[in-house]
Each structure stands twice: as C-alpha cells, then as structure tokens.
C-alpha positions as CSV (number, residue, x, y, z in Angstrom):
1,M,-109.1,101.1,89.7
2,Q,-108.9,99.5,93.1
3,N,-105.2,100.4,93.4
4,R,-106.1,104.0,92.8
5,L,-108.7,103.8,95.6
6,F,-106.1,102.4,98.0
7,Q,-103.7,105.1,97.0
8,N,-106.2,107.9,97.5
9,T,-107.0,106.6,100.9
10,L,-103.3,106.4,101.9
11,T,-102.8,109.9,100.7
12,Q,-105.5,111.1,103.1
13,L,-104.3,109.0,106.0
14,K,-100.6,110.2,105.8
15,K,-101.8,113.7,106.8
16,D,-102.8,112.3,110.2
17,I,-100.4,109.3,110.5
18,K,-97.1,110.7,109.5
19,R,-95.5,107.3,108.7
20,V,-94.9,105.2,105.6
21,M,-97.9,103.0,104.9
22,G,-98.9,100.7,102.1
23,V,-100.6,97.7,100.6
24,I,-99.0,94.6,99.1
25,D,-100.9,92.2,96.8
26,D,-100.5,88.4,96.6
27,S,-97.8,88.8,94.0
28,E,-95.7,90.4,96.8
29,T,-95.7,93.7,95.0
30,V,-96.4,97.1,96.7
31,I,-99.5,98.3,94.8
32,A,-100.1,101.5,96.9
33,C,-98.0,103.4,99.3
34,S,-97.9,106.8,101.0
35,D,-94.3,107.0,99.7
36,E,-95.1,106.7,96.0
37,L,-91.5,105.9,95.1
38,R,-92.0,102.5,96.7
39,I,-94.9,101.5,94.5
40,G,-93.9,98.6,92.3
41,N,-91.3,97.3,94.7
42,T,-91.4,93.6,95.6
43,M,-90.9,91.9,98.9
44,D,-89.9,88.3,98.4
45,N,-91.5,85.6,100.5
46,I,-93.2,88.1,102.8
47,F,-96.4,86.0,102.8
48,T,-94.7,82.9,104.0
49,V,-94.3,84.3,107.6
50,F,-98.1,84.6,108.0
51,D,-100.4,81.7,108.8
52,S,-103.9,83.2,108.8
53,S,-105.9,86.2,107.8
54,G,-105.9,89.0,110.4
55,E,-102.5,88.0,111.8
56,I,-100.1,90.9,112.7
57,R,-96.3,90.7,112.6
58,C,-93.5,93.2,113.2
59,I,-90.6,92.6,110.8
60,G,-87.6,94.9,110.1
61,G,-89.0,98.0,111.7
62,Y,-92.4,97.6,110.0
63,T,-95.7,96.2,111.2
64,Y,-97.7,94.0,108.8
65,K,-101.3,92.7,108.9
66,K,-102.7,90.1,106.5
67,I,-106.2,90.6,105.1
68,E,-108.2,88.3,102.9
69,T,-111.1,89.4,100.8
70,F,-114.3,87.4,100.2
71,N,-113.0,86.2,96.8
72,K,-110.0,84.6,98.6
73,M,-107.4,87.2,97.4
74,E,-104.7,88.0,99.9
75,Y,-103.2,91.4,100.8
76,L,-100.8,92.7,103.4
77,V,-101.1,96.3,104.8
78,F,-98.0,97.7,106.5
79,C,-97.0,100.7,108.5
80,E,-93.6,102.0,109.5
81,G,-92.8,101.2,113.2
82,D,-93.4,98.4,115.5
83,D,-95.2,100.2,118.3
84,E,-99.0,100.5,119.2
85,I,-99.5,103.4,116.7
86,A,-98.3,101.1,113.9
87,V,-100.5,98.2,115.0
88,N,-103.5,100.4,115.2
89,A,-102.8,101.9,111.8
90,C,-102.6,98.4,110.3
91,V,-105.9,97.4,111.9
92,L,-107.6,100.6,110.6
93,M,-106.2,100.1,107.1
94,G,-107.2,96.4,107.2
95,V,-110.8,97.2,107.9
96,H,-110.9,100.1,105.5
97,F,-109.2,98.4,102.6
98,L,-111.4,95.3,103.0
99,T,-114.4,97.4,102.7
100,L,-113.0,99.2,99.7
101,K,-112.1,95.9,98.0
102,Q,-115.6,94.5,98.5
103,Y,-117.1,97.7,97.2
104,Y,-114.8,97.6,94.1
105,D,-115.6,94.0,93.4
106,E,-119.4,94.5,93.7
107,K,-119.3,97.6,91.5
108,Y,-116.7,96.9,88.9
109,D,-115.9,93.1,89.0
110,K,-117.9,91.3,86.3
111,N,-117.9,88.0,88.1
112,S,-119.3,89.5,91.2
113,F,-122.0,91.3,89.2
114,V,-123.0,88.2,87.4
115,K,-123.0,86.2,90.7
116,N,-125.4,88.8,92.2
117,I,-127.6,88.4,89.2
118,I,-127.9,84.6,89.4
119,L,-128.4,84.7,93.2
120,D,-131.1,87.4,92.8
121,N,-129.1,89.9,94.9
122,I,-129.6,92.9,92.5
123,M,-132.6,94.8,91.7
124,P,-134.0,94.0,88.2
125,G,-134.0,97.7,87.2
126,D,-130.3,97.9,87.9
127,V,-129.2,95.0,85.8
128,V,-129.4,96.7,82.4
129,F,-127.7,99.8,83.6
130,R,-124.8,97.9,85.2
131,T,-124.5,95.6,82.2
132,R,-123.8,98.5,80.0
133,E,-121.5,100.0,82.5
134,L,-119.4,96.9,82.6
135,H,-119.6,96.5,78.8
136,L,-121.4,93.1,78.9
137,T,-123.8,91.9,76.3
138,T,-127.4,92.2,77.4
139,E,-128.9,89.9,74.8
140,A,-127.0,86.7,74.0
141,K,-127.6,82.9,74.1
142,R,-126.4,81.7,77.5
143,V,-126.6,78.4,79.4
144,V,-125.8,77.9,83.1
145,Y,-123.9,74.8,84.2
146,L,-124.0,74.0,87.9
147,V,-121.1,71.8,88.8
148,R,-121.6,70.1,92.2
149,I,-118.5,68.5,93.7
150,N,-119.3,65.9,96.4
151,N,-116.3,66.8,98.5
152,A,-115.2,70.4,99.1
153,V,-114.3,72.6,96.1
154,E,-110.6,73.0,95.6
155,N,-109.1,76.1,93.9
156,S,-107.5,73.7,91.4
157,A,-111.0,72.7,90.2
158,I,-111.8,76.3,89.6
159,D,-108.5,76.8,87.8
160,V,-109.3,73.8,85.5
161,L,-112.7,75.3,84.6
162,Q,-111.2,78.7,84.0
163,N,-108.7,77.1,81.6
164,L,-111.5,75.3,79.9
165,F,-113.4,78.7,79.5
166,P,-110.7,81.3,79.0
167,D,-112.8,83.9,77.4
168,K,-113.5,86.2,80.4
169,K,-115.5,88.7,78.3
170,R,-118.2,86.1,77.4
171,D,-117.9,83.2,79.9
172,F,-117.9,83.1,83.7
173,V,-116.7,80.6,86.3
174,I,-118.2,81.5,89.7
175,R,-117.7,79.7,93.0
176,I,-121.0,79.6,94.9
177,D,-120.1,77.7,98.1
178,D,-118.0,74.8,99.3
179,H,-119.6,72.4,96.9
180,D,-121.0,74.3,93.9
181,I,-119.3,76.1,91.0
182,V,-121.3,77.8,88.3
183,V,-120.2,78.0,84.7
184,I,-122.0,80.5,82.5
185,K,-121.3,79.9,78.8
186,E,-122.3,82.3,76.0
187,F,-123.1,80.5,72.7
188,D,-123.6,81.5,69.1
189,L,-127.1,82.3,68.0
190,D,-127.7,79.0,66.2
191,V,-126.8,76.8,69.3
192,A,-128.6,73.5,69.5
193,K,-129.7,71.8,72.8
194,E,-127.5,68.8,71.9
195,K,-124.4,71.1,71.8
196,T,-125.1,72.4,75.3
197,I,-125.4,68.8,76.7
198,Q,-122.1,67.9,74.9
199,L,-120.4,70.7,76.6
200,G,-121.8,69.4,80.0
201,Q,-120.1,66.1,79.2
202,V,-116.8,67.9,78.5
203,I,-117.0,69.6,81.9
204,Y,-117.7,66.4,83.6
205,D,-115.0,64.4,81.8
206,T,-112.4,67.1,82.3
207,L,-112.9,67.6,86.0
208,S,-113.3,63.8,86.7
209,S,-110.0,63.0,84.9
210,E,-107.9,65.9,86.0
211,E,-109.1,66.4,89.6
212,M,-110.3,62.8,90.3
213,V,-113.4,64.0,92.0
214,S,-117.0,62.8,92.1
215,I,-119.2,65.5,90.4
216,S,-122.7,66.1,89.0
217,V,-123.5,68.7,86.3
218,G,-126.9,70.4,86.1
219,I,-127.7,72.1,82.8
220,S,-130.3,74.9,82.3
221,T,-132.3,75.8,79.3
222,I,-130.9,78.3,76.8
223,V,-131.8,81.9,77.9
224,D,-131.7,85.0,75.7
225,T,-130.9,87.8,78.1
226,I,-128.7,88.5,81.0
227,Q,-131.7,89.2,83.2
228,E,-132.8,85.5,82.7
229,L,-129.6,84.1,84.3
230,A,-131.3,83.8,87.7
231,Q,-134.0,81.7,86.2
232,A,-131.4,79.6,84.4
233,Y,-129.5,79.1,87.6
234,R,-132.7,77.8,89.4
235,E,-133.2,75.5,86.5
236,S,-129.7,74.0,86.8
237,R,-130.3,73.5,90.6
238,I,-133.7,71.8,89.9
239,A,-132.0,69.6,87.3
240,L,-129.6,68.3,90.0
241,E,-132.3,67.9,92.7
242,V,-134.8,66.1,90.4
243,G,-132.0,64.0,88.9
244,K,-130.9,63.0,92.4
245,V,-134.4,61.5,92.9
246,F,-135.4,60.0,89.5
247,D,-132.1,59.6,87.6
248,T,-129.7,58.5,90.3
249,E,-127.3,56.8,87.8
250,K,-126.9,60.0,85.7
251,N,-124.1,62.5,86.4
252,I,-125.2,65.0,83.7
253,I,-128.8,66.2,83.9
254,S,-130.5,68.7,81.6
255,Y,-133.5,70.6,82.8
256,D,-135.0,70.1,79.3
257,N,-134.8,66.3,79.8
258,L,-136.4,66.0,83.3
259,G,-139.8,65.0,81.8
260,I,-142.6,64.1,84.2
261,G,-140.1,64.2,87.1
262,R,-140.0,68.0,86.8
263,L,-143.8,68.1,87.1
264,I,-143.9,65.9,90.2
265,Y,-141.1,67.8,91.8
266,Q,-143.2,71.0,91.7
267,L,-146.3,69.4,93.2
268,P,-147.1,69.9,96.9
269,T,-146.3,66.8,99.0
270,T,-149.9,66.8,100.4
271,L,-151.2,66.5,96.8
272,C,-148.8,63.7,96.1
273,E,-149.9,61.7,99.2
274,L,-153.5,62.2,98.2
275,F,-152.8,60.9,94.8
276,L,-151.2,57.7,96.2
277,N,-154.0,57.1,98.6
278,E,-156.6,57.4,95.8
279,V,-154.7,55.2,93.3
280,F,-153.6,52.3,95.6
281,K,-155.2,50.4,98.3
282,K,-154.0,51.2,101.7
283,E,-150.2,50.6,101.9
284,S,-150.3,48.3,98.9
285,I,-147.5,50.2,97.1
286,N,-145.2,49.4,100.0
287,V,-145.8,45.6,100.0
288,L,-144.1,45.2,96.6
289,D,-140.8,43.4,97.1
290,S,-137.6,44.2,95.3
291,E,-138.0,41.4,92.8
292,T,-141.5,42.6,91.8
293,I,-140.2,46.2,91.5
294,Y,-137.4,45.0,89.2
295,T,-139.9,43.0,87.1
296,I,-142.1,46.1,86.7
297,Q,-139.1,48.3,85.7
298,K,-138.1,45.7,83.0
299,F,-141.7,45.5,81.8
300,F,-141.8,49.2,81.3
301,E,-138.3,49.3,79.6
302,N,-139.6,46.8,77.1
303,N,-142.8,48.8,76.3
304,L,-145.2,46.4,78.1
305,N,-144.2,43.5,75.9
306,V,-144.6,40.3,77.8
307,S,-142.6,38.1,75.6
308,E,-139.6,40.4,75.3
309,T,-139.6,41.1,79.1
310,S,-139.7,37.4,80.0
311,R,-136.8,36.9,77.6
312,K,-134.7,39.7,79.2
313,L,-135.5,38.4,82.7
314,F,-134.7,34.8,81.7
315,V,-138.0,33.6,83.0
316,H,-140.9,31.6,81.4
317,R,-143.6,33.8,79.9
318,N,-146.2,32.2,82.3
319,T,-144.0,33.1,85.2
320,L,-144.1,36.8,84.2
321,V,-147.9,36.6,83.6
322,Y,-148.2,35.2,87.1
323,R,-146.2,38.1,88.6
324,L,-148.3,40.7,86.7
325,D,-151.5,39.0,88.0
326,K,-150.0,39.2,91.5
327,I,-149.4,43.0,91.0
328,K,-153.0,43.4,89.8
329,K,-154.3,41.6,92.9
330,L,-152.3,43.8,95.2
331,T,-152.8,47.2,93.5
332,G,-155.9,46.8,91.4
333,L,-153.9,47.9,88.3
334,D,-153.3,45.7,85.3
335,L,-149.9,46.8,83.9
336,R,-150.7,45.1,80.6
337,E,-153.3,47.9,80.1
338,F,-151.8,51.1,78.9
339,D,-153.8,53.5,81.1
340,D,-153.1,51.4,84.2
341,A,-149.4,51.3,83.3
342,I,-149.2,55.1,83.1
343,I,-150.9,55.5,86.5
344,F,-148.6,53.0,88.1
345,K,-145.5,54.6,86.5
346,V,-146.5,58.0,87.8
347,A,-147.4,56.6,91.2
348,M,-144.0,54.9,91.6
349,M,-142.3,58.2,90.8
350,V,-144.4,60.1,93.2
351,N,-143.7,57.5,95.9
352,K,-139.9,57.8,95.2
353,Y,-140.2,61.6,95.4
354,L,-141.9,61.5,98.7
355,T,-139.4,59.1,100.3
356,S,-136.4,61.0,99.0
357,E,-137.2,64.3,100.7
358,P,-135.4,66.4,98.2
359,T,-134.5,70.1,98.7
360,R,-137.2,72.3,97.3
361,I,-136.0,75.3,95.3
C-alpha cells in the first residue's frame, strides 16, 4: 500500500521534474521509481555510505538523501543528476515521503493504531470503526505487559519480544520510549490470572537471560475489549510505580496484587499527611531506628506472634516485649493489639509513599 502511494507521487512529480527519481527501502531494493523498469532492482551496500538521517550524497551521477521514519525504518530517495535541481528534488521527496509514510502507518499499520489506543491518542468513537477496517478483534481477553528497562531500550530487546510473541494478528510489541516496551497479549476466553502472571515471568526471564538487562514488568488486569486497552496500560504503569514504592524487591508486579498500596497511591498527599499527624504524636514515626523498624516488620510477618518473632530474631521473648513496649510509648500504639497493628501498618506504608515521591499517573 505505501509503495503504491510512493509510486503515485513519483508519477506526478516526473511531469515537472523530468529526471529519474525513486525510493530505496532498508533491504536496498528500489520500491518505487519514475522509471518503473527499475522497480525491484537492488543497490548493494548503498546504506553504508550514509552516517545519519537527512544526509545527502552524490554517487555515480545520482543524488541520494537518507530519511528515517518515526518507527526507525530507513529509506533513501534518489534523483538523477548531481546538481542543485537533483538536491532540491531529493529534499522535496524526503519531506513528502516522510509525511506519506507517517500517514500510512497511522492509518494502516496495526501497531501504530494500537499504540494510539493505549496512549489515548484516538477518539473513542473511531476505535470500533478502525478496528474493523484493520480486521482486528474488538472483543477478546487481553493483558498489557509494560516492560521497563533500566538502561536504554535496544532494538535487540524488541526483537527478542517479537520472537517470543510471533502472532502479529493477535499480539503486539510496541516501543513507547527509551525505557518502556509494551506487550499486548491476547488470551483464550478461559484465561486465569495466574497464567497472565506466569507469562510475565517468562518475559522477565527471557529478556534477563538473553539481553542481560535489568528490567521490571508491570501487568494489567484482563480486559475484554480493545477500547479498554488504554485503561489496561494505565494499570500496568501504576503497577510499576506502586511496586517501586511498596515492593522494591519484586521485578514482576501485577495490578491485581497491589493490595492496599494501590489505595494509598490514589490518595492525595495532603490527606496522607493529615492521617499521619492524627495517628502519631508529632514526628514520632521518624524517631524509630532501623532496628526497631526491622523488628516491626518481622512481627507483622509472623502474624503478631511474640514467641515466633523472637525465635526468628534470635532474641529473648522479654527483649521483644521490651521493644514493643518502647514502640507503644513512642507512638501510642500497641502492636500486640490487632486494630493498632493495622493502623501502624497503614501508617508506615503512607509514610513510605510520601517519602518516595512517586510519579502520579
């Protein structure tokens, strides 16, 4: 389709610019030309003489200009001659074909269409119409996986994911920016939440082992329609942001498993600060040292059981009781009481949230 658009444009241009002009794709093949007999010809190693997009070179009586589309595909436009007319013709074709390519990708490329959906760059009323036009399934079980790579995304990482999800009719691998890649997986109707998390583990293990990169994977809930993909993408981003605050040791975080952290994340910071001021004495939460915090964490992990906690901490039971009494004196909360323990647990999470300054989505 895009080649036909290029060819139609060249046919119109050759009426005014009476020279041979054409387009070469990244396989070094002429995909459109005013001299149609040259279509399909190859030009070996032609890209090797160009260093960057926009560069113009005169080679063998022809002028070439390198253009790069927003999805990183490379093209060369060329015009017969090495004079100013040829240079200007290449500049004109470069601008025009780049616009055509972007228009084509936005209108006909499924990946670009789905990317516009998850980024909310398309009107809701247009989604159903365009979905049918591109022969996509409107209603299907889908999950969004947000893969965040700590260093810059390499094309090889995208290639690995595309090989992991080869079904381009149902699944999509989309680069968002220098650190984020989105994988949209379509599942069968009877998919269980555990299966979606297992696939997140597969993504993490595959990229970690093959690319040797540090990554995190955020997993959305299961959505039923293509229109809900924008919501699912937001969920995957929230999963990573909340996980960064409350589950720092985890690399795979599901939105379904965020628990109370998701609720805290959605609260205004002013409300969180008010809660802390009401629960604790002034600055009392900040006077707890690291040993005390560690004791509290172990106490919670062992379900408020004094004997079991003292055994895990390798301290005498009376030592643990003394520490809990100290906490009660500082905060006014007795962690051996279930209600006080809940309040303290939430307060610690709120305090951690406020000090982390996460990105709000």
